[in-house]
MDTraj code that builds the backbone (N, CA, C; nanometers):
import mdtraj as md
import numpy as np

residues = "UNK UNK UNK UNK UNK UNK UNK UNK UNK UNK UNK UNK UNK UNK UNK UNK UNK UNK UNK UNK UNK UNK UNK UNK UNK UNK UNK UNK UNK UNK UNK UNK UNK UNK UNK UNK UNK UNK UNK UNK UNK UNK UNK UNK UNK UNK UNK UNK UNK UNK UNK UNK UNK UNK UNK UNK UNK UNK UNK UNK UNK UNK UNK UNK UNK UNK UNK UNK UNK UNK UNK UNK UNK UNK UNK UNK UNK UNK UNK UNK UNK UNK UNK UNK UNK UNK UNK UNK UNK UNK UNK UNK UNK UNK UNK UNK UNK UNK UNK UNK UNK UNK UNK".split()
xyz = np.array([
    [-0.6216, -0.4735, 1.2959],
    [-0.6527, -0.5429, 1.1726],
    [-0.7453, -0.4533, 1.0899],
    [-0.7142, -0.4293, 0.9639],
    [-0.7966, -0.3407, 0.8807],
    [-0.9393, -0.3917, 0.8645],
    [-1.0313, -0.2982, 0.8522],
    [-1.1733, -0.3289, 0.8358],
    [-1.2124, -0.2935, 0.6924],
    [-1.2781, -0.3866, 0.6212],
    [-1.3155, -0.3574, 0.4832],
    [-1.4339, -0.2615, 0.4742],
    [-1.4305, -0.1773, 0.3732],
    [-1.5453, -0.0935, 0.3369],
    [-1.6116, -0.1688, 0.2221],
    [-1.7311, -0.2214, 0.2462],
    [-1.7974, -0.3099, 0.1509],
    [-1.9178, -0.2398, 0.0898],
    [-1.9350, -0.2552, -0.0417],
    [-2.0529, -0.2010, -0.1073],
    [-2.1740, -0.2822, -0.0634],
    [-2.2721, -0.2160, 0.0012],
    [-2.3913, -0.2897, 0.0438],
    [-2.4820, -0.3201, -0.0750],
    [-2.5780, -0.4076, -0.0526],
    [-2.6793, -0.4356, -0.1543],
    [-2.7720, -0.3148, -0.1586],
    [-2.7759, -0.2469, -0.2707],
    [-2.8559, -0.1256, -0.2844],
    [-2.9936, -0.1530, -0.3433],
    [-3.0258, -0.2798, -0.3627],
    [-3.1587, -0.3175, -0.4084],
    [-3.1849, -0.2934, -0.5563],
    [-3.0827, -0.2738, -0.6337],
    [-3.0987, -0.2501, -0.7774],
    [-3.0438, -0.3701, -0.8529],
    [-3.1281, -0.4698, -0.8735],
    [-3.0839, -0.5919, -0.9407],
    [-3.0337, -0.5618, -1.0810],
    [-2.9241, -0.6215, -1.1153],
    [-2.8645, -0.6121, -1.2487],
    [-2.8269, -0.4706, -1.2919],
    [-2.8345, -0.3733, -1.2025],
    [-2.7945, -0.2363, -1.2367],
    [-2.6428, -0.2248, -1.2268],
    [-2.5862, -0.1466, -1.3152],
    [-2.4429, -0.1198, -1.3096],
    [-2.4201, -0.0161, -1.1998],
    [-2.3335, -0.0493, -1.1056],
    [-2.2974, 0.0435, -0.9985],
    [-2.1547, 0.0871, -1.0254],
    [-2.1345, 0.2167, -1.0253],
    [-2.0022, 0.2714, -1.0570],
    [-1.9580, 0.3624, -0.9426],
    [-1.8304, 0.3530, -0.9053],
    [-1.7747, 0.4447, -0.8058],
    [-1.7657, 0.5822, -0.8704],
    [-1.8322, 0.6804, -0.8092],
    [-1.8304, 0.8171, -0.8617],
    [-1.7071, 0.8909, -0.8127],
    [-1.6926, 0.9001, -0.6800],
    [-1.5755, 0.9670, -0.6232],
    [-1.5608, 0.9295, -0.4767],
    [-1.4366, 0.9355, -0.4328],
    [-1.4052, 0.9177, -0.2915],
    [-1.4113, 1.0546, -0.2252],
    [-1.4781, 1.0616, -0.1108],
    [-1.4935, 1.1864, -0.0368],
    [-1.3840, 1.2036, 0.0672],
    [-1.3078, 1.0967, 0.0894],
    [-1.1979, 1.0948, 0.1862],
    [-1.0762, 1.0363, 0.1153],
    [-0.9609, 1.0928, 0.1400],
    [-0.8366, 1.0445, 0.0812],
    [-0.7683, 0.9456, 0.1757],
    [-0.6947, 0.8485, 0.1200],
    [-0.6175, 0.7602, 0.2083],
    [-0.5284, 0.8422, 0.3018],
    [-0.5259, 0.7993, 0.4276],
    [-0.4482, 0.8700, 0.5296],
    [-0.5328, 0.9635, 0.6140],
    [-0.6566, 0.9923, 0.5705],
    [-0.7440, 1.0812, 0.6469],
    [-0.8223, 1.0022, 0.7517],
    [-0.8463, 1.0661, 0.8655],
    [-0.9229, 1.0050, 0.9738],
    [-1.0717, 1.0105, 0.9429],
    [-1.1443, 0.9068, 0.9856],
    [-1.2887, 0.8998, 0.9685],
    [-1.3525, 0.8502, 1.0974],
    [-1.4788, 0.8859, 1.1150],
    [-1.5592, 0.8349, 1.2259],
    [-1.6639, 0.7394, 1.1696],
    [-1.7185, 0.6545, 1.2538],
    [-1.8253, 0.5645, 1.2118],
    [-1.9382, 0.6484, 1.1514],
    [-1.9846, 0.6085, 1.0353],
    [-2.0954, 0.6765, 0.9701],
    [-2.0562, 0.7908, 0.8787],
    [-1.9292, 0.8318, 0.8795],
    [-1.8855, 0.9375, 0.7875],
    [-1.9033, 0.8908, 0.6436],
    [-1.9408, 0.9828, 0.5564],
    [-1.9515, 0.9532, 0.4133],
    [-1.8107, 0.9321, 0.3574],
    [-1.7895, 0.8160, 0.2935],
    [-1.6574, 0.7837, 0.2394],
    [-1.6529, 0.7946, 0.0876],
    [-1.7532, 0.7388, 0.0230],
    [-1.7491, 0.7245, -0.1224],
    [-1.8898, 0.7370, -0.1793],
    [-1.8991, 0.8010, -0.2960],
    [-2.0260, 0.8082, -0.3691],
    [-2.0247, 0.7025, -0.4777],
    [-2.1384, 0.6327, -0.4913],
    [-2.1549, 0.5374, -0.5999],
    [-2.2778, 0.5763, -0.6807],
    [-2.2730, 0.5468, -0.8096],
    [-2.3811, 0.5832, -0.9006],
    [-2.4539, 0.4596, -0.9497],
    [-2.5861, 0.4678, -0.9443],
    [-2.6734, 0.3719, -1.0097],
    [-2.7482, 0.4524, -1.1151],
    [-2.8158, 0.3886, -1.2081],
    [-2.8915, 0.4665, -1.3059],
    [-2.9897, 0.5618, -1.2369],
    [-2.9627, 0.6915, -1.2476],
    [-3.0512, 0.7937, -1.1926],
    [-3.0391, 0.8178, -1.0436],
    [-2.9489, 0.7494, -0.9748],
    [-2.9384, 0.7622, -0.8285],
    [-2.7914, 0.7731, -0.7884],
    [-2.7640, 0.8615, -0.6919],
    [-2.6322, 0.8687, -0.6295],
    [-2.6485, 0.8268, -0.4839],
    [-2.5664, 0.7340, -0.4386],
    [-2.5708, 0.6865, -0.2997],
    [-2.4343, 0.7049, -0.2349],
    [-2.4360, 0.7239, -0.1044],
    [-2.3130, 0.7318, -0.0264],
    [-2.2898, 0.5999, 0.0456],
    [-2.1644, 0.5618, 0.0596],
    [-2.1265, 0.4483, 0.1425],
    [-2.0557, 0.5067, 0.2637],
    [-2.1022, 0.4676, 0.3825],
    [-2.0511, 0.5225, 0.5078],
    [-1.9402, 0.4360, 0.5661],
    [-1.8606, 0.4986, 0.6518],
    [-1.7521, 0.4276, 0.7208],
    [-1.8119, 0.3277, 0.8201],
    [-1.7711, 0.2011, 0.8123],
    [-1.8212, 0.1016, 0.9062],
    [-1.7532, 0.1080, 1.0426],
    [-1.6447, 0.1854, 1.0505],
    [-1.5686, 0.1957, 1.1757],
    [-1.4912, 0.3268, 1.1749],
    [-1.4509, 0.3709, 1.2925],
    [-1.3648, 0.4872, 1.3020],
    [-1.2203, 0.4465, 1.2849],
    [-1.1401, 0.5370, 1.2328],
    [-0.9991, 0.5086, 1.2129],
    [-0.9434, 0.5937, 1.1016],
    [-0.8567, 0.5348, 1.0221],
    [-0.7929, 0.6044, 0.9106],
    [-0.8170, 0.5237, 0.7840],
    [-0.8630, 0.5913, 0.6784],
    [-0.8775, 0.5236, 0.5501],
    [-0.7367, 0.4865, 0.5030],
    [-0.7102, 0.3577, 0.4968],
    [-0.5737, 0.3137, 0.4668],
    [-0.5532, 0.2764, 0.3204],
    [-0.6598, 0.2398, 0.2508],
    [-0.6442, 0.2000, 0.1107],
    [-0.7756, 0.2125, 0.0357],
    [-0.7657, 0.2416, -0.0927],
    [-0.8795, 0.2453, -0.1839],
    [-0.8564, 0.1336, -0.2858],
    [-0.9458, 0.0335, -0.2875],
    [-0.9331, -0.0770, -0.3829],
    [-1.0053, -0.0478, -0.5141],
    [-1.1107, 0.0334, -0.5079],
    [-1.1917, 0.0624, -0.6257],
    [-1.1941, 0.2136, -0.6486],
    [-1.1078, 0.2660, -0.7344],
    [-1.1041, 0.4101, -0.7578],
    [-1.2245, 0.4577, -0.8392],
    [-1.2406, 0.5874, -0.8516],
    [-1.3490, 0.6467, -0.9292],
    [-1.3496, 0.5895, -1.0699],
    [-1.4696, 0.5580, -1.1178],
    [-1.4864, 0.5043, -1.2522],
    [-1.5016, 0.3541, -1.2581],
    [-1.4651, 0.2833, -1.1519],
    [-1.4743, 0.1370, -1.1506],
    [-1.6187, 0.0909, -1.1356],
    [-1.6534, -0.0172, -1.2059],
    [-1.7818, -0.0827, -1.1851],
    [-1.7660, -0.1813, -1.0698],
    [-1.8641, -0.1813, -0.9801],
    [-1.8576, -0.2663, -0.8614],
    [-1.9908, -0.3375, -0.8406],
    [-1.9854, -0.4445, -0.7638],
    [-2.1049, -0.5225, -0.7323],
    [-2.1224, -0.5277, -0.5813],
    [-2.2463, -0.5462, -0.5340],
    [-2.2686, -0.5590, -0.3904],
    [-2.1792, -0.6669, -0.3300],
    [-2.1229, -0.6359, -0.2164],
    [-2.0341, -0.7288, -0.1466],
    [-1.8870, -0.7084, -0.1783],
    [-1.8563, -0.6293, -0.2819],
    [-1.7159, -0.6039, -0.3158],
    [-1.6538, -0.5068, -0.2163],
    [-1.5248, -0.5265, -0.1913],
    [-1.4501, -0.4370, -0.1033],
    [-1.4112, -0.3129, -0.1826],
    [-1.4504, -0.1961, -0.1302],
    [-1.4180, -0.0689, -0.1939],
    [-1.2867, -0.0129, -0.1414],
    [-1.2597, -0.0347, -0.0145],
    [-1.1394, 0.0175, 0.0489],
    [-1.1239, -0.0418, 0.1878],
    [-1.0287, 0.0142, 0.2621],
    [-0.9948, -0.0406, 0.3943],
    [-0.9758, 0.0712, 0.4957],
    [-1.0196, 0.0446, 0.6188],
    [-1.0002, 0.1379, 0.7305],
    [-0.9139, 0.0699, 0.8351],
    [-0.8085, 0.1389, 0.8757],
    [-0.7266, 0.0939, 0.9888],
    [-0.7956, 0.1511, 1.1125],
    [-0.8511, 0.0649, 1.1988],
    [-0.9302, 0.1148, 1.3117],
    [-0.8471, 0.1917, 1.4133],
    [-0.9178, 0.2772, 1.4897],
    [-0.8536, 0.3476, 1.5997],
    [-0.7948, 0.2441, 1.6935],
    [-0.6779, 0.2733, 1.7494],
    [-0.6161, 0.1791, 1.8424],
    [-0.6859, 0.1880, 1.9772],
    [-0.6872, 0.0774, 2.0445],
    [-0.7461, 0.0708, 2.1776],
    [-0.6485, 0.1301, 2.2778],
    [-0.7006, 0.1919, 2.3849],
    [-0.6078, 0.2428, 2.4865],
    [-0.5287, 0.1283, 2.5480],
    [-0.4035, 0.1551, 2.5797],
    [-0.3199, 0.0515, 2.6396],
    [-0.3731, 0.0151, 2.7772],
    [-0.3866, -0.1130, 2.7992],
    [-0.4304, -0.1613, 2.9298],
    [-0.3111, -0.1634, 3.0240],
    [-0.3400, -0.1502, 3.1522],
    [-0.2340, -0.1581, 3.2524],
    [-0.1755, -0.2981, 3.2490],
    [-0.0434, -0.3119, 3.2558],
    [0.0161, -0.4458, 3.2522],
    [-0.0481, -0.5367, 3.3565],
    [-0.0836, -0.6564, 3.3127],
    [-0.1427, -0.7526, 3.4044],
    [-0.2928, -0.7378, 3.4188],
    [-0.3515, -0.6364, 3.3552],
    [-0.4961, -0.6165, 3.3641],
    [-0.5543, -0.6172, 3.2247],
    [-0.6583, -0.6965, 3.2049],
    [-0.7195, -0.7049, 3.0734],
    [-0.8231, -0.5961, 3.0518],
    [-0.8760, -0.5375, 3.1591],
    [-0.9841, -0.4409, 3.1443],
    [-0.9353, -0.2979, 3.1286],
    [-0.8058, -0.2743, 3.1376],
    [-0.7522, -0.1405, 3.1201],
    [-0.7766, -0.0495, 3.2388],
    [-0.8346, -0.1028, 3.3456],
    [-0.8642, -0.0218, 3.4635],
    [-0.7404, 0.0045, 3.5462],
    [-0.7566, 0.0904, 3.6455],
    [-0.6436, 0.1195, 3.7326],
    [-0.6670, 0.0551, 3.8687],
    [-0.5591, 0.0303, 3.9376],
    [-0.5678, -0.0295, 4.0704],
    [-0.5899, 0.0790, 4.1740],
    [-0.6639, 0.0436, 4.2805],
    [-0.6779, 0.1354, 4.3933],
    [-0.5684, 0.1021, 4.4930],
    [-0.5076, 0.2039, 4.5472],
    [-0.4068, 0.1847, 4.6506],
    [-0.4769, 0.1559, 4.7823],
    [-0.4056, 0.0957, 4.8758],
    [-0.4627, 0.0692, 5.0069],
    [-0.5157, 0.1967, 5.0682],
    [-0.6373, 0.1925, 5.1200],
    [-0.6951, 0.3091, 5.1857],
    [-0.7739, 0.3987, 5.0920],
    [-0.7657, 0.3799, 4.9610],
    [-0.8431, 0.4628, 4.8671],
    [-0.9837, 0.4083, 4.8581],
    [-1.0791, 0.4990, 4.8379],
    [-1.2172, 0.4588, 4.8210],
    [-1.2567, 0.4716, 4.6757],
    [-1.3449, 0.3848, 4.6328],
    [-1.3968, 0.3912, 4.4973],
    [-1.5017, 0.5012, 4.4929],
    [-1.4798, 0.6045, 4.4088],
    [-1.5713, 0.7179, 4.4042],
    [-1.6745, 0.7056, 4.2927],
    [-1.6908, 0.5891, 4.2379],
    [-1.7885, 0.5717, 4.1298],
    [-1.9275, 0.5716, 4.1805],
])
top = md.Topology()
chain = top.add_chain()
for i, resn in enumerate(residues, 1):
    res = top.add_residue(resn, chain, resSeq=i)
    for name in ("N", "CA", "C"):
        top.add_atom(name, md.element.get_by_symbol(name[0]), res)
traj = md.Trajectory(xyz[None], top)
């Protein structure tokens, strides 16, 4: 399920916040905390970081758009989880008879 990239509250009441530029293109992989987009406030440039690792799947607010805190800027398709072994929810492997746990 895609994860929204949301403009946080930057503490600038009534200031116009504008998307300056996207630092990542849709389809590119990102890690948690990677810089995704620059936004401009009067006299200040701020970065919005990736809230999750995955692939930037969509940009809802392109460069030049005015945005408000809480608005969705774009979407990240999260990294897929490793496939769990059938019948096991924890993804672990079974020990065969006679094997010892080496953990």
